[in-house]
C-alpha positions in Angstrom: 114.1 112.2 217.2 117.3 110.3 216.4 116.8 108.0 213.5 117.4 104.4 214.4 120.4 103.0 212.5 119.3 101.7 209.2 121.1 99.2 207.0 123.3 100.7 204.4 122.2 99.8 200.8 125.3 99.8 198.7 125.3 100.4 195.0 128.0 97.9 194.0 127.2 95.1 191.7 129.1 92.3 193.3 127.2 92.5 196.6 126.6 89.4 198.5 123.1 90.1 199.8 122.6 89.9 203.5 126.1 89.0 204.5 126.3 92.1 206.8 122.8 91.5 208.1 123.4 87.9 208.8 126.5 88.8 210.7 124.7 91.5 212.7 121.8 89.2 213.6 124.1 86.7 215.1 125.5 89.2 217.6 124.3 89.1 221.2 122.4 92.0 222.7 124.0 94.4 225.2 123.2 93.1 228.7 121.8 95.1 231.6 124.1 94.2 234.5 122.6 93.2 237.9 121.8 96.1 240.1 123.5 94.9 243.2 126.7 94.2 241.2 126.8 97.8 239.8 126.1 99.4 243.1 129.0 97.5 244.8 131.4 98.2 241.9 130.4 101.9 242.0 131.4 102.2 245.6 134.7 100.4 244.9 135.4 102.8 242.0 134.8 105.9 244.3 137.2 104.8 246.9 140.4 106.1 245.4 138.9 109.4 244.3 136.5 110.7 246.9 137.0 111.7 250.6 135.9 109.2 253.3 133.1 111.5 254.5 131.5 111.8 251.1 131.9 108.1 250.6 130.0 107.4 253.8 127.1 109.6 252.6 127.1 107.8 249.2 127.0 104.4 250.9 123.8 105.4 252.6 122.2 106.7 249.4 123.2 103.5 247.5 121.7 101.4 250.3 118.4 103.4 250.1 118.4 103.2 246.3 118.7 99.4 246.5 116.4 98.6 249.3 113.8 101.3 248.9 112.4 99.9 245.7 113.4 102.8 243.4 116.5 101.1 242.0 114.6 97.9 241.5 111.8 99.7 239.6 114.3 101.5 237.3 116.2 98.3 236.7 113.0 96.5 235.6 112.3 99.4 233.2 115.8 99.1 231.7 115.4 95.3 231.4 112.1 95.9 229.6 113.8 98.4 227.3 116.6 95.9 226.6 114.0 93.2 225.5 112.2 95.6 223.2 115.2 97.3 221.4 118.2 96.1 219.5 120.5 97.8 222.0 119.0 99.5 225.1 121.8 102.1 225.1 122.8 103.1 221.6 120.0 105.6 220.8 120.3 107.2 224.2 124.1 107.4 224.0 124.0 109.0 220.6 121.6 111.6 221.9 123.2 112.3 225.3 126.9 112.0 224.4 126.7 113.7 221.0 123.5 115.2 219.5 122.3 117.0 222.7 125.8 118.2 223.5 126.0 121.9 222.8 129.7 122.7 222.9 131.5 123.1 219.6 132.4 119.8 218.0 136.0 121.0 217.5 138.3 120.4 220.4 135.4 119.3 222.7 134.2 116.3 220.7 135.9 115.5 217.4 139.2 113.6 217.5 142.0 114.3 215.0 144.6 111.9 213.7 148.2 112.9 212.8 149.9 110.8 210.2 153.7 110.7 209.7 155.0 113.8 207.9 155.1 113.3 204.2 158.1 114.2 202.0 156.4 116.5 199.5 157.1 120.2 199.8 155.1 121.5 196.9 151.6 121.5 195.5 152.3 118.8 192.9 153.4 116.4 195.6 150.4 117.5 197.7 148.0 116.8 194.8 149.6 113.5 193.9 149.4 112.3 197.5 145.8 113.5 197.8 144.8 111.7 194.5 146.3 108.4 195.8 144.7 108.8 199.2 141.2 109.4 197.6 141.7 106.3 195.5 142.6 104.3 198.7 139.5 105.5 200.5 137.3 104.5 197.5 139.0 101.1 197.5 138.0 100.7 201.2 134.5 101.9 200.3 134.2 99.0 197.8 134.6 96.6 200.6 131.9 98.3 202.6 129.6 98.4 199.6 130.2 94.8 198.7 130.0 93.7 202.3 133.4 92.1 202.0 135.0 93.9 205.0 136.6 91.2 207.1 134.7 90.7 210.3 136.8 91.7 213.3 137.3 89.6 216.4 138.2 90.3 220.0 139.1 87.4 222.2 137.5 85.0 219.8 134.2 86.9 219.7 132.9 88.5 216.5 132.5 92.3 216.7 129.7 94.5 215.5 130.7 96.1 212.1 127.9 98.7 212.1 130.1 101.7 212.6 131.9 101.0 209.3 128.6 101.6 207.5 128.1 105.0 209.3 131.3 106.9 208.4 131.1 107.5 204.7 128.4 109.6 203.0 127.2 110.9 206.4 127.1 114.2 208.1 125.9 115.9 211.3 123.2 118.5 210.9 123.0 121.3 213.4 119.8 122.1 215.3 118.9 124.9 217.7 118.4 122.5 220.6 119.6 119.1 219.4 121.4 117.9 216.2 120.8 114.9 213.9 123.0 112.7 211.9 122.1 111.8 208.3 123.6 108.9 206.3 123.1 109.1 202.5 124.8 105.8 201.8 121.5 104.0 201.9 119.7 106.4 199.5 118.4 104.8 196.3 120.9 106.9 194.5 123.9 106.8 196.8 126.4 109.7 196.5 129.2 109.4 193.9 131.0 112.6 194.8 133.4 113.9 197.4 133.9 117.5 198.5 137.3 119.2 198.1 138.1 122.4 199.9 140.9 124.8 198.9 141.4 128.4 200.0 138.0 128.2 201.8 136.2 127.3 198.5 134.2 124.1 198.2 134.0 121.9 195.1 132.0 118.8 194.2 134.3 116.2 192.6 132.6 113.2 191.0 134.9 110.2 191.7 133.0 107.6 189.7 132.6 107.2 185.9 129.1 106.7 184.5 129.6 103.0 184.5 130.2 102.9 188.2 134.0 102.4 188.1 136.1 104.8 190.2 138.3 107.4 188.6 142.0 106.4 188.4 144.7 108.2 190.5 145.8 110.1 187.4 142.2 111.3 186.6 141.7 112.4 190.2 145.0 114.2 190.1 143.9 116.1 186.9 140.7 117.1 188.6 142.5 118.3 191.7 144.7 120.5 189.5 141.6 122.1 188.0 140.2 122.7 191.5 143.5 124.3 192.6 143.8 126.5 189.6 140.3 127.8 189.9 140.6 128.7 193.6 143.9 130.6 193.8 142.4 133.6 195.6 141.9 133.5 199.3 139.6 136.5 199.4 136.4 134.4 199.8 134.4 134.3 203.0 135.4 131.2 205.0 131.9 129.8 205.2 133.2 126.6 206.8 134.2 128.5 209.9 130.5 128.6 210.9 130.8 124.9 211.8 133.2 125.7 214.6 130.5 127.5 216.7 128.7 126.1 219.7 125.9 124.0 218.4 123.0 126.4 219.3 124.7 129.4 217.6 125.5 127.3 214.6 121.9 125.9 214.5 120.6 129.4 214.3 123.2 130.5 211.7 122.5 127.3 209.7 118.8 128.2 209.5 119.7 131.7 208.3 122.2 130.3 205.8 119.9 127.8 204.1 117.0 130.2 203.6 118.8 131.0 200.4 118.2 128.3 197.7 121.7 128.5 196.3 123.2 128.1 199.8 120.9 125.3 200.7 122.0 123.3 197.6 125.6 123.9 198.3 125.3 122.8 201.9 123.4 119.7 200.9 126.1 118.8 198.4 128.7 118.9 201.2 126.5 116.9 203.5 125.8 114.2 200.9 129.4 113.8 199.8 131.2 110.5 200.5 133.9 112.4 202.5 135.8 115.7 202.4 139.4 116.5 201.4 140.9 119.7 202.7 143.9 121.0 200.7 145.6 123.2 203.3 148.0 126.1 203.0 151.3 125.5 204.8 151.3 125.8 208.6 153.5 128.4 210.4 157.1 126.9 210.3 157.9 124.6 213.3 161.0 122.8 214.4 161.2 119.1 213.7 160.5 118.4 217.4 157.4 120.5 217.4 156.1 119.5 213.9 153.8 116.8 215.1 152.3 118.9 217.9 151.7 121.7 215.4 150.2 119.2 212.9 147.9 117.9 215.7 146.3 121.4 216.2 145.9 121.7 212.4 143.9 118.4 212.5 141.9 119.4 215.6 140.9 123.0 214.6 142.9 124.2 211.7 144.9 126.8 213.5 142.4 129.7 213.7 140.7 132.1 211.3 144.0 133.3 209.8 145.1 129.8 209.0 143.1 126.7 207.8 140.0 126.6 210.1 137.9 128.0 207.3 139.1 125.2 205.0 136.8 122.7 206.8 133.2 121.6 207.3 133.5 120.2 210.8 130.1 118.5 210.7 131.3 116.2 208.0 132.0 112.7 209.5 135.4 112.3 207.8 137.7 115.1 206.5 141.2 114.2 205.3 143.6 117.1 205.7 146.6 117.4 203.4 148.9 120.4 203.9 151.3 121.7 201.3 154.1 121.3 203.8 153.7 117.6 204.2 151.4 117.7 207.3 148.5 115.3 206.9 145.9 113.4 208.8 142.2 113.7 209.4 139.5 114.9 211.8 136.2 113.0 212.3 132.9 114.0 213.8 132.4 111.6 216.6 128.7 110.9 216.6 128.7 107.9 214.1 131.8 106.0 215.3 134.7 105.5 217.6 138.4 105.6 216.7 139.1 102.0 215.8 137.0 101.9 212.5 138.6 105.2 211.5 142.1 103.9 212.2 141.3 100.7 210.3 140.4 102.9 207.3 143.7 104.8 207.7 145.7 101.6 207.9 144.0 100.4 204.7 144.7 103.6 202.8 148.3 103.8 203.9 148.9 100.3 202.7 147.1 101.0 199.5 149.2 104.0 198.8 152.4 101.9 198.9 151.2 99.9 195.9 152.3 100.9 192.4 149.6 102.2 190.1 149.0 99.7 187.2 145.9 101.2 185.7 146.2 102.9 182.3 144.2 106.1 182.4 141.6 106.5 179.7 142.1 109.7 177.8 138.6 110.9 178.2 138.2 114.5 179.0 136.5 114.9 182.4 134.0 117.6 183.2 135.2 120.5 185.4 134.5 119.9 189.1 131.6 122.0 190.3 132.4 125.0 192.5 129.8 125.5 195.2 128.4 129.0 195.5 127.3 130.8 198.6 125.4 134.1 198.8 126.7 135.9 201.8 124.1 138.3 203.3 125.2 140.9 206.0 123.6 138.6 208.6 125.7 135.6 207.5 128.8 137.9 207.4 128.1 138.8 211.1 127.7 135.1 211.9 131.1 134.4 210.3 132.8 137.3 212.2 131.4 136.1 215.5 132.4 132.5 214.7 136.0 133.7 214.0 136.3 135.5 217.3 135.0 132.6 219.3 137.2 130.1 217.4 140.3 132.2 217.9 139.7 132.2 221.7 139.4 128.4 221.6 142.5 128.0 219.4 144.5 130.2 221.8 143.3 128.1 224.7 144.2 124.6 223.5 147.7 123.3 224.2 148.6 120.0 222.5 151.8 118.0 222.8 152.5 115.0 220.6 155.4 112.9 221.9 157.2 110.0 220.4 158.3 108.0 223.5 161.5 106.3 222.2 162.7 104.1 225.0 160.4 101.1 224.5 157.0 100.1 223.1 154.7 97.1 223.7 157.8 94.9 223.8 158.7 95.8 227.5 155.4 95.2 229.2 154.9 92.1 227.2 158.3 90.7 228.2 157.0 91.1 231.8 153.7 89.4 230.9 151.8 92.6 231.4 149.1 94.2 229.2 150.7 97.2 227.4 147.5 99.2 227.8 147.3 98.5 231.5 151.0 99.3 231.9 150.6 102.7 230.2 147.4 103.5 232.2 149.2 102.8 235.5 152.0 105.0 234.4 149.5 107.7 233.7 148.2 107.3 237.2 151.7 107.6 238.6 152.5 110.7 236.4 149.3 112.4 237.6 149.9 111.5 241.3 153.4 112.8 241.2 152.2 116.2 239.9 149.0 116.6 242.0 149.5 114.3 245.0 145.9 113.0 244.5 144.2 110.3 242.3 141.5 111.6 239.9 138.6 110.2 238.1 140.0 108.7 234.9 138.1 107.7 231.8 139.4 105.2 229.3 137.1 104.1 226.5 136.2 100.4 226.3 134.6 99.0 223.1 131.2 97.3 223.5 131.4 96.0 219.9 131.0 92.4 221.1 127.3 93.4 221.2 124.9 94.5 218.4 125.3 98.3 217.8 127.7 98.5 220.8 129.5 101.8 221.3 131.6 102.3 224.5 131.7 102.0 228.2 134.2 103.4 230.7 137.3 101.7 232.1 137.9 103.4 235.4 141.7 103.4 235.5 142.0 104.9 239.0 141.6 101.8 241.1 142.3 101.0 244.7 145.3 99.0 243.5 146.7 101.7 241.3 146.3 104.2 244.1 148.2 101.9 246.5 151.0 101.5 243.9 151.4 105.2 243.0 151.6 106.2 246.7 154.2 103.5 247.3 156.3 104.0 244.2 158.4 107.0 245.5 158.4 106.0 249.1 162.0 105.3 250.4 160.7 103.0 253.1 159.1 100.5 250.8 161.3 97.7 249.3 161.5 97.4 245.5 160.2 93.9 245.7 157.0 95.1 247.4 156.7 97.9 244.8 156.9 95.3 242.0 154.1 93.3 243.6 152.0 96.4 243.9 152.7 97.3 240.3 151.6 93.8 239.2 148.5 94.0 241.2 147.6 97.4 239.7 148.2 96.2 236.2 146.1 93.1 236.9 143.2 95.2 238.4 143.2 97.3 235.2 143.1 94.2 233.0 140.2 92.8 235.0 138.2 96.0 234.8 138.9 96.1 231.0 137.6 92.5 230.6 134.5 93.4 232.7 133.8 96.5 230.6 134.1 94.9 227.1 131.7 92.2 228.3 129.1 94.8 229.2 129.5 94.5 233.0 131.0 98.0 233.7 129.1 100.6 235.8 129.0 103.8 233.9 126.5 103.1 231.1 124.4 101.1 233.5 124.2 104.1 235.9 123.5 106.4 233.0 120.7 104.1 231.9 119.1 104.1 235.3 119.2 107.9 235.4 117.7 108.2 231.9 115.1 105.7 232.8 114.1 107.8 235.8 113.9 110.9 233.5 111.8 109.0 231.0 109.5 107.7 233.7 109.1 111.4 234.8 109.8 110.3 238.4 112.0 112.5 240.6 115.7 111.9 240.1 117.1 109.4 242.7 119.5 111.1 245.1 122.5 109.0 244.1 122.6 111.1 240.8 122.6 114.4 242.7 125.3 113.4 245.1 128.7 115.1 245.0 130.4 111.7 244.7 128.6 111.1 241.4 129.6 114.6 240.1 133.2 113.9 241.1 133.2 110.4 239.5 132.1 112.0 236.2 134.6 114.9 236.3 137.3 113.2 234.3 140.5 115.1 234.9 142.1 112.4 232.8 140.2 111.4 229.6 142.1 108.8 227.8 142.0 106.3 225.0 144.3 103.7 223.5 143.8 103.8 219.7 146.3 101.2 218.3 147.1 101.3 214.6 149.5 99.6 212.3 150.4 103.0 210.9 152.8 105.1 212.9 150.1 107.7 213.7 148.5 109.1 216.8 144.9 110.2 217.6 144.4 113.4 219.6 141.4 115.1 221.3 140.8 117.9 223.8 140.2 117.6 227.5 136.6 116.9 228.6 136.7 119.2 231.6 138.2 122.7 232.0 140.9 121.5 234.4 141.6 118.2 232.7 143.7 116.5 230.2 143.0 114.5 227.0 145.5 111.7 226.5 145.5 109.4 223.5 148.2 106.9 222.6 149.2 104.3 220.0 151.7 101.7 221.4 154.0 100.5 218.6 156.4 97.6 219.1 159.5 99.7 219.9 158.0 103.1 220.8 154.8 104.8 221.9 153.1 107.8 220.2 151.3 110.0 222.7 149.1 113.1 222.4 148.4 115.1 225.5 146.1 118.1 225.5 145.2 120.7 228.2 143.7 124.2 228.3 146.0 127.2 228.8 143.2 129.0 230.7 143.6 126.5 233.5 146.6 127.4 235.7 146.7 123.9 237.2 147.2 121.9 234.0 150.1 121.9 231.5 150.3 119.4 228.6 154.1 119.4 228.5 154.4 118.8 232.2 152.1 115.8 232.1 153.8 114.4 229.0 157.2 114.7 230.7 155.9 113.1 233.9 154.4 110.3 231.8 157.7 109.6 230.0 159.4 109.6 233.4 156.8 107.2 235.0 157.2 104.7 232.1 161.0 104.7 232.4 160.8 104.4 236.2 158.4 101.5 236.0 160.5 99.7 233.5 163.6 100.3 235.6 161.9 99.0 238.7 160.9 95.8 236.9 164.4 95.3 235.4 166.4 96.1 238.5 164.5 94.0 241.0 165.7 90.5 241.1 162.7 88.2 241.0 162.5 85.4 243.6 163.2 82.0 242.0 160.0 80.0 241.8 
């Protein structure tokens, strides 16, 4: 059973009691959209991506679903669930999207973030940077503990802040059939240590003094030096590599691993830590142009068993990764939170790191950080070997391209009174259409944080209007003026779908809810969920996300289907950071080709707007 989210009990002394609670209580509940509305919008969403023949069949099924009483009964069940829970979707979503998902978390689920390359080229620079970063995260943690995090707003509406209270001191725990997520922040004695990994060896580093004050940057630096010096050999078994396995295999291996008392205590120390810091060996050398793409795979999977993949505990909610060569970023386990709270944390830490250190370090000798021991039996050794083999296959299969698009950023769409996100999404539709001559089901995540415990819904970027535009864009018989009108319509349609989604009126989570309600009622699954159109609608060849940050970084993730792409972007004022991923094992996809097509589409759309004289109003 998934634990229902519980309120974090911080340990800080300056806490304003109940501020977080009072804010959360004032948030509206996630609505259940009207059944008729969702059915109509579902058919509209299918139009650009399924054949007419299939669509006819689906229209009949939808008609039966609405008029035959099945849809109405499930709708009533959902509405009842909505009345009796804080959020009718959140527990279901956590379970279906994450905890029941049995693929490895790496590549298939956990996103990485690539930060700009740092200037240090040696271990002292690496340690100094790591110490300051740790201090910055603890500074952010103070705001969480004191409940002084500024409440975020979207369109004048307060947003749910719950995810911020989920990402520190938490960890995913593997199970043989389903996983769980634990959060230790609300324990009576909340954790006061982080985990540091170097050369596949894990250490517990206490980051608070006995009086509750955090260690200074200098003190953390000294402790990191001790860790480094006592883990110079790389001859240890990379125990962390076990966390790269598919969840069922890892669930079994986990049960074997923790039979041993020493192992169990070591694993528990990692799980309970506030977060993890991975001090990585340098990556294989890469050209400046390829550096960010190479850094992205380090964040996503560590490069394989010969590189840094053993220097991780992928179940940990947040792991900061700092390479000796200046590569840095993080990877996070997706179950507790979406990208925006993670990026907010990064923005805070990056700003914090720019400030000079004023604190005089007390000259108190600190205890040696504790090295975590593991007893490796032959059975565990076999599990590690098999994890290495599977991991290396996955590493070979993933292709990631990080591109800094230099020609323009948010400035150009804004100057044409267009939403930058919608502009980029339409460009993606154009890029995909130019390569494949079809439109595909496209997922863009929309935040539901206007509602209590809200997670995400889907913005379906392939619309009737985007399909009309992409087919017209390269047609020599259509006038530019007409193309501009079609582009504007496509951008507006995307904007309208986005607004609908963030207000809880999109179709995907509602349809999922109706399906899960049918499963829970133990009735036979309605035919609309066994229809080829539904399968096609959920086969996202383009899985995309805008994750804007103040920091010049980019998030990246793997494709969600074998023949698909993962596309994430951060639009800055004057440029756009993109990450595009694909699998090498699919002959039809190619990350570089889509990245180039996307750059071309953006430039062509800008040129179209700038070269077409507008009619005087």
